[in-house]
C-alpha positions, 0 to 999 in steps of 0.5 A: 322747417318754418312755413316762411321758408317754404314760401321763400323757396316757392317764390324762388322757383316761380321767379326762376321759371319767369327768368328762364322764359324771358331768357329764351325770348332774349336768346331767340331775339339775339341769335335769330340769324344764327340758329333755327327757332327749334335749335334755340328752343332746345338750348333754352330747354336744356339750360332750364332743366339743368338750372332747375335741377341744380337749384332744386337739389340745393334746396331739397338736400339743404346744400346751403353752402351753394346759396351764393351760386343759386343767387348768382344764377338768378341775378345773371338770368334777371340781368339778361331779362332786364336788359332784354326788356329795356331793348324791347321798350326802346325798340317799340319807342324807336320804331316810330322814327327809325326803320325797324330792321336797322333799329333792331340791328343796332339794339342787338349790337348794343345789348352785350355792352349794356348787359356788361354795364349793368353788371359793372354798375351793380358791382360799383354800387356794392363796393363804393359807399356814399355818406349821407348827413342828417341834422337832428334836433332833440328837445333835451339838454345835451352837447352837440354829438356826431354819430356815425352809423353803419350796418349789415357788413356781412363780413365774409369771403367777398367783403372784409378787411379792406372795406373795414379800413375804408369805413374807419377812414370815413369815420375818421374824416367825419370826426364822429364822436360815437359809432353805432353798428345795428347788426349783421356784423358777420355773414352767418359765421366767422370762418372767413373772418378768421381765415382772412384775419379781419380782427385788426381791421374791424378793430380800427373802428374807433370813436372818442365815446366808443363803438357800440353794436348789436347782432342781426339775424345773420349773426344768429344763424348758429354761430352766435357765440363765436361771433359774439366773442370775436366782436368783443375781442375788437373792443366794440361794446356789444349790447345784447338786449341791454342798455348802457349809459355813456359818461352820464350823457346819453343811453344806448340800447341794443336789442337782439334780432327777433330770431332770438326767442322771447327777446325783451321788448324795447319797453322792457329794456327802457325800465330803469333808464333815465329818459331825461337823457337822450336815448338811442336804440339799435334794433336791427329790423325796423319792424317795431317802429310804430310801437317804438314811436310811443316810447321815450326813445329819441333816435332808433337806427336799423338796417336789415332791409338793404333797401331791397339791394337789387331792384325790384326787391326794394318795392317788396321791402317798401311794402313789408316795413313801416320804414324800409329805408331813409328817415322818418320822424314819428311822434317826435322819435327819429327813425333811421333805416340804412341800406347797409354798408355791405351786401348779402349773397352776391356783391351787387346792388341795383336801386340801392348803394352801400352807405354810411350815415352821419347824424349831427345831433343837437339838444336844447343847450 
């Protein structure tokens, strides 16, 4: 197993211990009138041992089918801790004006509605997309072009046909000329995709100049051949380390995710491309932005980061990538990183939201 996976597992276990400690203090605060400190400690200890045993067994025995349950446990503990921390802050601010006993009583009453509200908000942000519009001016001759961009569907058990129908409606309402899908179409495999008969829903994504996609890291976790076949069956043009010129108007380049060994560089893929025409690059991970800013590329669209999906992971992605979310122009190249239309792991988002990008691109004429 690669070193990075050991690091990830170590971070997960360390994070779990922090959440369990915060859970204990939250439990002690909420139930201090109901149970003795010794009883509450025993409850927290038993829960901690059981949780660690469950997650560690999944990791060591590689029970990857339980990763969603592991993620859900961590999120539940995190939300419990986060709500408790917010109550702690409010208490220390409010005690300046209010009696401590009454303020403490009110905060304990409000704790569970606040916790439920946090879960509700995160579900809402995961399943309710926002549409962001951008205006781009290129120093090349071209007719006005409206591009729709959506990434990171992770089509699977919790995100599927209904969401694809909604996305097709969005693109139809926005009257896009072209659709770009920069990776993570499926959630590791096509099992749920086939079981839920999602092909007809994915095929609803249509545009006058075509729908183009590339594959992301979750499309290369061992089921890439079936994923490739299923995507192509829908009529979507899947670009796997290749470039294609569309109606003599512009060129689209699609790079495989860097999980693919020895994938060609964007510079290599540009060989033979007429860069007098606009060049659009789909690259799932926004890791090579500085290198690409020195190439004759006009627009790059990426995903992968999910903008961290759940706070404070967005702070980590901010440190990991040159551009972890949004828009940045570097040396005349326009870079876009979307938070994604779907989600990974658990159907929750906090400090990020499901989104669709609409790019209105104009040239010199």
